C-alpha positions in Angstrom: -13.4 42.7 9.6 -12.9 45.6 9.2 -10.8 46.1 5.3 -7.6 47.0 8.0 -3.8 48.1 5.6 -0.5 46.5 7.5 2.7 47.9 6.4 5.9 45.7 6.6 8.8 47.4 7.0 12.4 46.3 7.0 14.1 46.7 10.7 17.9 46.7 11.1 17.0 46.3 14.9 14.3 44.8 15.5 14.1 46.1 20.0 15.5 49.7 18.7 12.6 49.9 16.3 10.5 48.9 18.1 11.3 51.3 21.2 10.6 53.6 18.2 7.8 53.0 17.6 6.2 52.6 21.0 7.5 56.5 21.7 5.3 57.6 18.5 2.3 56.0 19.9 2.2 52.2 19.0 1.8 49.1 21.1 3.1 46.2 21.1 0.3 42.7 19.4 2.8 39.6 21.4 0.9 38.0 20.0 2.1 38.7 15.6 5.8 39.1 17.3 8.4 37.5 17.7 12.2 37.4 17.7 12.3 38.0 14.0 9.5 40.4 13.4 7.3 42.8 15.8 3.5 43.8 15.4 3.1 47.9 16.3 -0.5 48.5 16.1 -1.0 51.8 15.1 -5.1 52.2 14.4 -8.2 49.9 14.5 -7.3 49.2 10.6 -3.1 50.0 10.5 -0.5 48.2 11.4 2.8 48.4 11.5 4.7 45.1 11.1 8.4 45.1 11.6 10.5 42.6 9.9 14.5 41.9 10.6 16.2 42.2 6.6 16.8 38.0 7.1 12.8 37.4 8.2 11.8 40.4 4.7 14.0 39.0 2.5 12.4 36.2 2.3 8.9 37.5 1.3 10.5 39.1 -1.8 12.8 38.4 -4.4 13.8 41.6 -4.9 17.3 43.7 -2.8 16.0 45.6 0.4 15.8 49.4 -0.3 18.7 51.4 2.2 15.5 53.3 3.1 18.3 56.2 4.4 19.5 57.2 0.7 16.9 55.9 -1.5 12.7 56.7 -1.4 10.3 54.1 -1.8 7.2 55.3 0.0 5.8 58.6 1.7 3.7 57.3 4.8 1.3 60.2 6.0 -0.5 60.0 9.4 -3.5 62.1 10.5 -3.4 63.6 13.7 -6.1 65.8 15.6 -4.3 68.6 15.7 -1.2 71.1 15.0 -0.3 69.8 18.8 -0.6 66.7 18.0 1.6 66.6 14.3 4.6 68.8 16.7 4.2 66.0 19.8 5.0 62.9 17.7 7.4 63.9 15.7 9.1 65.0 19.0 8.9 62.1 20.2 10.4 60.2 16.9 13.5 62.8 17.4 13.5 61.7 21.4 13.4 58.2 20.6 16.1 58.0 17.5 14.7 59.2 14.7 15.3 62.7 12.7 12.5 65.5 12.7 11.8 67.2 10.3 14.1 65.5 7.5 11.8 68.7 5.0 10.7 72.1 5.5 7.4 72.2 8.2 4.5 72.8 5.9 2.6 75.4 7.2 -1.2 76.0 4.7 -3.0 77.2 7.5 -5.8 74.7 6.8 -3.4 72.5 6.7 0.1 71.3 9.3 2.7 68.7 8.0 5.7 67.8 10.1 8.5 65.0 8.1 10.4 62.9 10.5 12.4 59.1 9.8 12.3 56.1 11.8 16.1 54.2 13.0 16.0 53.2 9.1 15.1 55.8 7.3 11.3 55.3 6.4 9.8 59.0 6.3 6.4 59.4 7.7 4.4 62.8 7.1 1.8 63.2 10.1 -0.6 66.3 9.1 -3.5 67.6 10.4 -5.5 68.9 8.2 -9.1 71.8 8.9 -11.9 69.9 9.1 -13.9 72.8 7.8 -11.5 73.5 5.3 -12.0 69.9 3.9 -15.9 70.2 3.8 -15.8 73.5 2.4 -18.0 75.2 5.5 
């Protein structure tokens, strides 16, 4: 089995969060979803596990942070082109999120935008020129 990453995110409205994650390109895995959680597959190795606040609280003794007012992490998502960066940011905004919560970064070899999901979790879709990475 390949190494995988499961990001468990607390959400206030599971149905709205599920629609949002579908709009940015995730597919819901019904086998690992129920009335308390939605397993949203981003890739073969990355899954966003959306959990209602009540259910999320069963996994930690700590209070759940309000992601709209505090930052606990930034989730960077690589994309294959600048156009894909723009497309996911616009899809996020159209699906109830908020695009460009930070100023766009265009460094020529790298392009980054930022969006929030409806619960305030921050994502940074980014594209980097493969030639710049390899040094060729």
